[in-house]
Each structure stands twice: as C-alpha cells, then as structure tokens.
N, C-alpha and C positions, 0 to 999 in steps of 0.2 A: 480496625479491621485486621484480622490475621492475614499474613502473607500466604500466597499459594505457591507451591513448588512448580517450577516450569523446566522444560527441557528445550533445547534447540537442535533441530536436525540440520546438519552442516556445521563445520567447525571453523573453516578458514576463509570462506567466501566473503565478499563485501557486505551482502545482506545479513549473513550470520553475524558478522562483527558489528553491524549496526544494532542488531538485537542485543548483543553482549554489552555494547556501550550504553544502551538505554536501560537494560536490566540492572546495571550497577547502581542506578539512582532511583529505581522504581519503588514506590511505596506499597504496592500490592503484590508484586511478583518477585520470587527469589529463584535464581538459577541454581538447579540442583543436579542437572545431567546435561550432557552434550554428546551427540553422536555424529560421526563423520566417516569419510572414505577410508579405504585401506591405507592411504598415504598418511592420514592423521591418527588413525585408530591406535590406542595404546600410549599416545603421547600426552604429556601434561598440557593443558590449555595454554599456560603461560609460555610454553616453548614454541608455539606456532607463530609464524611471522604476522605481525600486526600491519595491516595494509591501509588503514585509514589515516588521515592526517592528524586526527585527534590523538591524545595520549591514551595508551592502553588502560582500560578500566581495571580497578582492583576487584577481581572476581575470585570465587572459590577455586582452589587448585584442583580442578577436576581432571580425571583421566577420560580421554575421548573414547566412547564406546563405538565399536564397529557397526556400521549400518547393515553389514552382512551377518551379524551375530544372530543365530537362530533364537537366542533368548533376549533379543532386544527389548521386546515388550516387558518381559519380566524384570530386566535390569532397570528400565525406566520406572516401572511401578515401585520397585524396591527402593528407589531413590526418593520416593515420596512426591511424585510428579502428578499433577492434575491437568496441566495445560502444556501443550507442545506447540512451539512455533517452528514452522517448516520453511527453510530457505533452500530447499533441494531443487536440482534440475528436474524438469517435469517427468522424464522417463523414470527416474528413481523414485520421485514422489508417488507416482502411480502405483508403484509396487510396495512402498514402505508405509505411506500415510494410512491406508485402510487397515493395516495390521494394528495400528495404535487406536484408531477411532473405533474399530469393532470391539476392542477390549474396554471401551468406555472412557478412554483418555481423550479429552477435548483437543482437537487439532485445529489450529489456525494457520492456514497455508498461504504462502506468498507464491507458490508454484501455480502454473496454469493448468495442471493435469485435470482438475475437477471443476474448473470454472464453467458456468452456464449449463450445469447439469441439474435437472429437476431434483429437488429435495436437498440440494447443497447450496446454501446461501452464498451469493457473490455480493459483497457489501462494502460500500464506502460508508463508514459509520455515521457521518453527518450528512449523508445524501439519501440513502434508502434503507434506514434501519428497520422499516416495516417488512423488508424481505426476510428478516430473521424469523418470521412466522414459520418458516420451514426448517428452523434449526432442529437438528437431531431427528428429522423425519425420514431421512433416507436409510436404506438398509446398511449403509456404511457407518452409521452412528453419528456422533457429534463432530462434524467436520464443516468448516466454513472457509471461504476463500476471500482474500483481498484481490484487488484488480491489477491488471497490467499497469506499470508505473506511469505510462503516458496517458492513460485514461483519466487520471485524477485532474490534471489542469484543464482538460476538456470538459469533463462532466460536472465538476463542482460549480463553475461559473454558469453553466447552462441550466442547472437544476431550477433556480428561481425563475428563469425565463420560461422554462417548460411548464412550471406551475402557474405562472401569471398570465401568459398569453399563448403559449404553445408555438410550435414550429414544425415544418415538414421537410426541410432540407438543410444540409450542412456541408461545408467544405472545410477540411482540416489539413493543415500542413505542419509537420513537426520538425523540430531541431533537437535531436536527442544526444545527450552527453555520453562520453566514453564509458563512464561507470555503469551505464545501462547494459553494456556488453560484458561485464565481469571484470575481475581484477587484472587479468592478463592484458586486456585491451587498455584498461586505465593506466597500466604501467608501461605500455608500449611506447618507446621514445619516438618512433616514426609517427605513430598516431597522434601523439601529443604535439609533434611538429607540424601536423596538418595533413600527413599522408595516411588518410583513413578511408576505408571503403564506405561510401555514403549509404549503401543499400542495407536494409534490415529485413531479411526474409520473413514473410508471413505476418509482419507487424501490423500492416494496415488492416488486414482481415480481423486480427484479434481486437484491435481498437474498435472497429465497427461493431463486432458481435457483442463485446462487453458493454459498450455504451448503450446499445439498444436494450440489452438485458437490464442494466441499471435503471433505465427510465421506464421499464416495462411495468405491467400491472400484475399484482399478485393474484394467482388463481388457486384453486383447491390443491392441485398437484404440482404446481410449478409457477413459472413466470411467463406471461405473454409479452414478448418483446415489443417495444415501441415501433410504430410504423413511420420511419423517417428515412429519407434518401440521404445516404452518407457517402461522401467521397473523401478518401484519406491518402495523403502522400507523406511518406516518412523518409527522414534523412538523418544519418549519424554525422555529427560535426565534432571537430577537435577541441572540445572543452571537457574539463574533468567531470563536473557535476551539474545537474539541473536540466530538466526538459522544458523547452519552450514550445508552445503551440500557437499557431495563428489560425483563427477561426472566423469563418463567414457563415452567418446563420440567417435564413429568411424566416422572419417571424410571421405569425398569423394575422397581425394587424400592425399598422404604423404605430410607432412609439417614439419617445424622445430620449436623448442621451441622459437627461436628468432622471427619468423614470428607471432606465436600465441600471444606472449607478445606485439608485435608492434600493432597488430590489436586491442587487448583489450585496451591498453593504449591510442590509438587514438580515441576510440569510443566516440561520442557525438551525440546529436540530438537537436531538437527544443528547449527544456528547457535551454540547455547550450547556444545556439546561441541567445536566447532571454534574457538571464541572469535573469531568474525567481528567485524570492526571496528564494525558497526552493531548487533550482537546484544546486547540487554539480558541481564544475567546472570540476572535473574528476569523472564521475559516476562509472567507474570500475578502482579500484586501484590495481595494480599488485605488489605483494611482493614475495620474494623468498621462505619463509617458509610457512607452513600451518598457516592461520590466527589465531590470538590469541584474545579472547574476551576482555581481559584486555587492550590490546594495540589498537585494531582495531574496537571496537564496535561503537564508535562515529566518525568514519572516515567521512571526508568531511568538518569538521569544519575549520573555519578560525581562526588561533591562535590569542588569545588576544582580541577577539571581544565580550566577554561576552556570553550571550545566543545567539546561532547562529542557524538560521533556516536550515542551511546546515549540521549541526552536525548530524551524524547518517544516512545520506542520501546516502553515497557511499557504494558500494559493494566491499569488499576486497577479492582478489583472490590470492591463492598461492599454494605451494606444487605441481607445475605443472611438469608433465612428458610426454614425447612424445615417442612412439614406433611405427614407421611406420605411419599408419593412425590413431592410437589410441592415444587420449589425455586424461590424467587424471588430475583433479584439485580439490581443495577444495575452497569453497567460504563462506563468512560470511556476514550477514547483520542484522541490528537491526530490529527485527520483529514488534515492536509496533511503530517504527518511520518510516523507509523506507518501511517496509512491511505493514503498516496500515495507521495511521493518516498522517504522512509526505508524503507518496506516494499519498494518496487520495487528500491532499491539493495541491500537485504539479500538479496533473491532473486538478484541478479547476483553478489554476494559468495559465496553458497552454490554457485552453478554454477561459479564460478572455483575455489573451494577444493576442490571435488570433482573437479577436473581435466576438466571437461566443455566448457570454452571452447576454441574453435579460433582461435588467434592468426594473423591473416592479414596484418597490417601488417608493414612491414620498416623 
C-alpha cells in the first residue's frame, strides 16, 4: 500500500507530539507538513521543545507553517497532503478545520469544535464505526471527530453491555491526569506535587453528550442520542498520564460477573477484523483488580516489538462487582494515546481501509 501524505495542525502541544511520535513508525501515513501558532511558525520542527518522556522521533526537517497564513490550504496541498490530523484548541479548530475540509482535504480532528453535529461523524473506531455512514455528508466536507479523552474508558467497556442487555442509568466518577490539561499543567511542579485544582469546567456535560451520541442510533440526517440517565463527576488528580473512571450502571436485567467478563473480553469490531496498524487485538482487557497506571497504562502492546502503534490503545477494566442488576467497575486508558492521537489515527486508518478516502494529491 502506498503511503499517504499527512499534515498535523499544532506543532508543539502534547497531542501534536503524540501524532508526531506515531507517524514516525506508521506504515500508511507520512508526515509532509505541520502548521502551528505564531510562536512556532517559521521554525524547524526539530528546534521545538520535545515535551513527551519518549525520545524525539526522527521526522522530516519541516518548517512550521503559520495557521494564520492566508495560503494555508494551498501550502498543505502543495506538500502532497491528503489527510490532516488536528490537535488544535477548539476555538482555532472552528476557524481552521473547515477551510481544509471544504477544499477536499480529509480532516480527522481531536478538537471538540464539531463533535455531536449532524453530518460530522463522532467515532471511536472499534465502538461505533457504523456512524461513518455520514462521512463526507455535511456541507463542511470530509471531516470526522474523535471523542473527549475521558469518554473512551467509559464507552468501550459499556458498549458490549449496551448491545447484550441494555441499561438506562449510569453514574460516572473520573480521575483525570494532568496531561489532559495540556503541557503547561503537566510540567507544573506544584501540580505534580499535589497542588492541583480538581475542577474541570464543562467536562461532565461533554462526557454525557458524547457518550449518548456514541451509543445513539444512526438516522437519515444524523444521530438520535441514546436515552440514558447519566450522572458525571469529574476530578483532576496529580498524576502525569492516564484517565481512570469509576462506573456504576444499572442493567436492564440481572446478570452474573462471569457473563459481564465474557462480553467485555469478546468485544471487537471493524479495526480488529481489518487488523489496522493501531488497533489492539483486544480493545477491552479485563483484570481482577482495579487497574494500575504503572502496570496497565500502555496496555495493548506486543511484547518485544520496539515502538508499537498498539501500545496504550487498549482499555483496562477491573474491580468489577455485580449486585442484581447493578454493575460497578473501574477502567483506565491512556488519555493522550488512546484518548487523543492514537484514537484519532485509528479512525483515519479505518476510513482508509474501508476505501472511503479520496486521494487528491499527485
């Protein structure tokens, strides 16, 4: 398979650098352009501070294009780009992403600007790939969104339960890592020492809206959200990476712990069947104990393979209890990998594998 040229919107943020890290080893995608803020525009990519704990990848020596450049679209097209990964803040994404998608460049966005909008798919690739029915059906062109990073460890374990028995109420409590607030918070010594504001404005509402959308039914013009009573409580905690969620769900019938484990362990979808580069073979890994960040944060990797696109792409679920119709569990996923760059890239891989991408570069 020939590689496709890709660009990243944002040059120095944590999610942008996760995209860069993963593109270095990707068999299908090749980084050919990168666009950033006025602080990074005009600089060589290699001169920007590397903020991840991993080694800086060996990427092309690109000059950062300004996001404010009136000829941004033309420059990206000139670089031979067919796919754009956006790691922009929502306010900037709202302004920049449509310029690219309306020009026919396929945009896969990690920003929240266009989530839950009719005609723009909001997809976790191995949860609701059927929502791609609306791919390229909006007036904005080929634009799709990945979810809020905290939605992933909630939604993936719930999907097999939703399909097998259904449920009508949820209680969710989150413990979200510093990296979810960006590199400045991640590198803040006081926050790392424990002095961090636990409040995350508007987060609970985003989680509820996106979860109901993901579990919703595909209609002719959009998605009919699921009808579930959802209560969400969010908290920022002083750990570097990994979002933990504690979930209580009232199922539509009594079930056993063994049944629940069987349903979760058996879950797979199109990315696994297609053996996509970033797809973990087991997307939901069940353990007995409450997941541990040190042990489980990079779940999904294939041992001994060096850098692995599957690493950090599985959700680990544990601490499960069943009382009648009520199930309680805890789940962990890597917020900047599975919940951000890796999940967004997996979505692009799915669209490509399904033959839905329109190659416009020459």
